[in-house]
C-alpha atoms as an extended CHARMM CRD file, in Angstrom:
* protein
*
        68  EXT
         1         1  UNK       CA             34.4180000000      -11.8100000000        2.2730000000  PROA      1               0.0000000000
         2         2  UNK       CA             35.9280000000       -8.4460000000        4.7230000000  PROA      2               0.0000000000
         3         3  UNK       CA             37.1740000000       -8.7080000000        7.5530000000  PROA      3               0.0000000000
         4         4  UNK       CA             38.2430000000       -5.0960000000        8.3360000000  PROA      4               0.0000000000
         5         5  UNK       CA             34.7420000000       -4.1370000000        7.6150000000  PROA      5               0.0000000000
         6         6  UNK       CA             33.5130000000       -1.2140000000       10.5260000000  PROA      6               0.0000000000
         7         7  UNK       CA             30.4490000000       -2.0710000000       11.7230000000  PROA      7               0.0000000000
         8         8  UNK       CA             27.3530000000        0.3270000000       10.9500000000  PROA      8               0.0000000000
         9         9  UNK       CA             26.5360000000        3.3830000000       12.7890000000  PROA      9               0.0000000000
        10        10  UNK       CA             23.2820000000        2.3290000000       13.3900000000  PROA      10              0.0000000000
        11        11  UNK       CA             23.0480000000        4.8120000000       16.6680000000  PROA      11              0.0000000000
        12        12  UNK       CA             23.7170000000        8.4320000000       14.7110000000  PROA      12              0.0000000000
        13        13  UNK       CA             21.4450000000        7.2890000000       11.6960000000  PROA      13              0.0000000000
        14        14  UNK       CA             18.3520000000        6.8210000000       13.8320000000  PROA      14              0.0000000000
        15        15  UNK       CA             19.1030000000       10.2610000000       15.8140000000  PROA      15              0.0000000000
        16        16  UNK       CA             19.2570000000       11.8220000000       12.2410000000  PROA      16              0.0000000000
        17        17  UNK       CA             16.4210000000       10.4220000000       11.1380000000  PROA      17              0.0000000000
        18        18  UNK       CA             14.3720000000       11.0970000000       14.1430000000  PROA      18              0.0000000000
        19        19  UNK       CA             15.8910000000       14.9700000000       13.8380000000  PROA      19              0.0000000000
        20        20  UNK       CA             15.1020000000       15.4520000000       10.3620000000  PROA      20              0.0000000000
        21        21  UNK       CA             11.1900000000       13.5400000000       10.6920000000  PROA      21              0.0000000000
        22        22  UNK       CA             10.7130000000       16.4930000000       13.5720000000  PROA      22              0.0000000000
        23        23  UNK       CA             11.8810000000       19.4160000000       10.7190000000  PROA      23              0.0000000000
        24        24  UNK       CA              9.6170000000       18.1660000000        8.0490000000  PROA      24              0.0000000000
        25        25  UNK       CA              6.7700000000       17.6520000000       10.8880000000  PROA      25              0.0000000000
        26        26  UNK       CA              7.1900000000       20.9900000000       11.9650000000  PROA      26              0.0000000000
        27        27  UNK       CA              7.1900000000       22.7340000000        8.5070000000  PROA      27              0.0000000000
        28        28  UNK       CA              5.0400000000       20.3210000000        6.7740000000  PROA      28              0.0000000000
        29        29  UNK       CA              3.1870000000       18.5210000000        8.6460000000  PROA      29              0.0000000000
        30        30  UNK       CA              1.9610000000       14.8150000000        9.5070000000  PROA      30              0.0000000000
        31        31  UNK       CA              2.3080000000       14.5670000000        4.7930000000  PROA      31              0.0000000000
        32        32  UNK       CA              5.6130000000       15.4570000000        5.2420000000  PROA      32              0.0000000000
        33        33  UNK       CA              6.6990000000       12.7920000000        7.4630000000  PROA      33              0.0000000000
        34        34  UNK       CA              4.2920000000       10.3170000000        5.4920000000  PROA      34              0.0000000000
        35        35  UNK       CA              5.9410000000       10.8610000000        2.2220000000  PROA      35              0.0000000000
        36        36  UNK       CA              9.7020000000       11.1200000000        3.6330000000  PROA      36              0.0000000000
        37        37  UNK       CA              8.7600000000        7.5450000000        5.3200000000  PROA      37              0.0000000000
        38        38  UNK       CA              8.0110000000        6.4280000000        2.2050000000  PROA      38              0.0000000000
        39        39  UNK       CA             10.5590000000        7.8200000000        0.0680000000  PROA      39              0.0000000000
        40        40  UNK       CA             12.9520000000        6.6340000000        2.9050000000  PROA      40              0.0000000000
        41        41  UNK       CA             11.3940000000        3.3450000000        2.7120000000  PROA      41              0.0000000000
        42        42  UNK       CA             12.1000000000        3.3110000000       -1.4150000000  PROA      42              0.0000000000
        43        43  UNK       CA             15.6270000000        4.3330000000       -1.1180000000  PROA      43              0.0000000000
        44        44  UNK       CA             16.3810000000        1.7790000000        1.2730000000  PROA      44              0.0000000000
        45        45  UNK       CA             14.8790000000       -1.0290000000       -0.3270000000  PROA      45              0.0000000000
        46        46  UNK       CA             16.9580000000        0.4020000000       -3.7890000000  PROA      46              0.0000000000
        47        47  UNK       CA             19.9470000000        0.2300000000       -1.6570000000  PROA      47              0.0000000000
        48        48  UNK       CA             19.6720000000       -3.4660000000       -0.0780000000  PROA      48              0.0000000000
        49        49  UNK       CA             18.2540000000       -5.3990000000       -3.0140000000  PROA      49              0.0000000000
        50        50  UNK       CA             22.1010000000       -3.1790000000       -4.9190000000  PROA      50              0.0000000000
        51        51  UNK       CA             23.6360000000       -4.7550000000       -2.2120000000  PROA      51              0.0000000000
        52        52  UNK       CA             22.6740000000       -8.3120000000       -1.8860000000  PROA      52              0.0000000000
        53        53  UNK       CA             23.2240000000       -8.6180000000       -5.6020000000  PROA      53              0.0000000000
        54        54  UNK       CA             26.5680000000       -6.7190000000       -5.4120000000  PROA      54              0.0000000000
        55        55  UNK       CA             27.9030000000       -9.1510000000       -2.5890000000  PROA      55              0.0000000000
        56        56  UNK       CA             26.0300000000      -12.1520000000       -2.3020000000  PROA      56              0.0000000000
        57        57  UNK       CA             25.2150000000      -12.3740000000       -6.0430000000  PROA      57              0.0000000000
        58        58  UNK       CA             24.3820000000      -15.3880000000       -7.7080000000  PROA      58              0.0000000000
        59        59  UNK       CA             25.9410000000      -17.5990000000       -4.2800000000  PROA      59              0.0000000000
        60        60  UNK       CA             22.3450000000      -18.6590000000       -3.1730000000  PROA      60              0.0000000000
        61        61  UNK       CA             20.7290000000      -20.3620000000       -5.9650000000  PROA      61              0.0000000000
        62        62  UNK       CA             16.9200000000      -20.1510000000       -5.5740000000  PROA      62              0.0000000000
        63        63  UNK       CA             15.0030000000      -23.7610000000       -6.6380000000  PROA      63              0.0000000000
        64        64  UNK       CA             11.7620000000      -22.5100000000       -6.6210000000  PROA      64              0.0000000000
        65        65  UNK       CA              9.5090000000      -22.7450000000       -3.5270000000  PROA      65              0.0000000000
        66        66  UNK       CA             11.9170000000      -25.4520000000       -2.4590000000  PROA      66              0.0000000000
        67        67  UNK       CA             13.7320000000      -25.3100000000        1.3320000000  PROA      67              0.0000000000
        68        68  UNK       CA             17.3390000000      -26.3530000000        0.2160000000  PROA      68              0.0000000000
């Protein structure tokens, strides 16, 4: 486990996402914003899955639907 990790930059990321959404809305309308939201969701899901597979791996094996 890494102890010297920097915290995620949440505020700048949210600000940049809102600014990008406004720009896309001005040029492409609500359809462009919806496409951007779906694409962002798919990218975030992929990155989260990759992070879990890299850092967690098989440490927490699942046992079907039973509570551990």
